N, C-alpha and C positions, 0 to 999 in steps of 0.2 A: 112260365113258358118260354120267355126269351132266353133263358140260360140253359135250357135243356141240352142243347148240343155241347156247350162248354162243359157242363156237369158230366155228361156222358163221356167225353174225351178224358176228363180228369179221373173218372172211375176206371177207365181202361188203363190209364197209367198206374193205378193201384193194383192192377191185375184182374179186374172184374170184366164181366160181359153184361153191360146194361141194356135194358130194353123197356119199352113202355109197358106198363101194366095194362093188359087188355081184358075187358069183360064184355060179353055179348057183342063182340066185333068192334068195340069202340075203346079208345084210350080212356083210362080212368082219370077223372079230374076231381080234386077235393072240393069241399064246399067253399073254399077260398080261391078257387080257380087254379090251384097248383097241380102240376102233372106229377104222376108217380112213376118212378123208374124202379124196376126190380133188377137186382144185380146178382148174377150167378158167377161161380168160379173163383170167388175171392178166397184166398187162404188166410184164415183168421188166426194168426199166431199170437198177436198182441191186440185183443179186443178193445181195450181202453184206448190204445194208440190209434187204431184204425177208426174208431168212433170219432176221435178228435180230428183226424185227418179229413174224414168225410165232412164233418160239420164245418170245417174251415174252407171248404170249396164254396166260392161265391155262387149263390143261387140255391144252395141246399138249405131247406127250411129245417129239416130234421132227418134222422135216419132210424132204422129199426133195430139197431144193435143193443141199445140199453145196457151197455157194459159198465157204466159208471154207477148204476143203481140196480141192484138185483130185484127180482120179483118178491113180493110179499105173499102172494097166493098163486098156486098153480091148479088149474082145473084139468083133470085127466079123464079122458073117455075110456071106459072099460066095459067089458061085456055085461057087467052087472049094473051099469049106470055110471054117473059122473062122480069121481072122487075129488074132494077138495083138500089140498095140502097147504098148510099155512106155515109161515116161517116161525 
């Protein structure tokens, strides 16, 4: 929580528009007490580089790009039900 403003300013420098994740009118907090920032407007030209840059911001625990390791399974909602795609 104490790094939220700093992290948000650094994300703005990367071209993003960060904001607290809000649910039911309250900021979302993880089970470890960390605050979640959602970032809009980032141009992801180099996903691996951007993931590294975000992870190197002091105060960032992790991010949701997952560019260094692709997914093993994808669950797709379709009119006929959920389809599972495996690597």
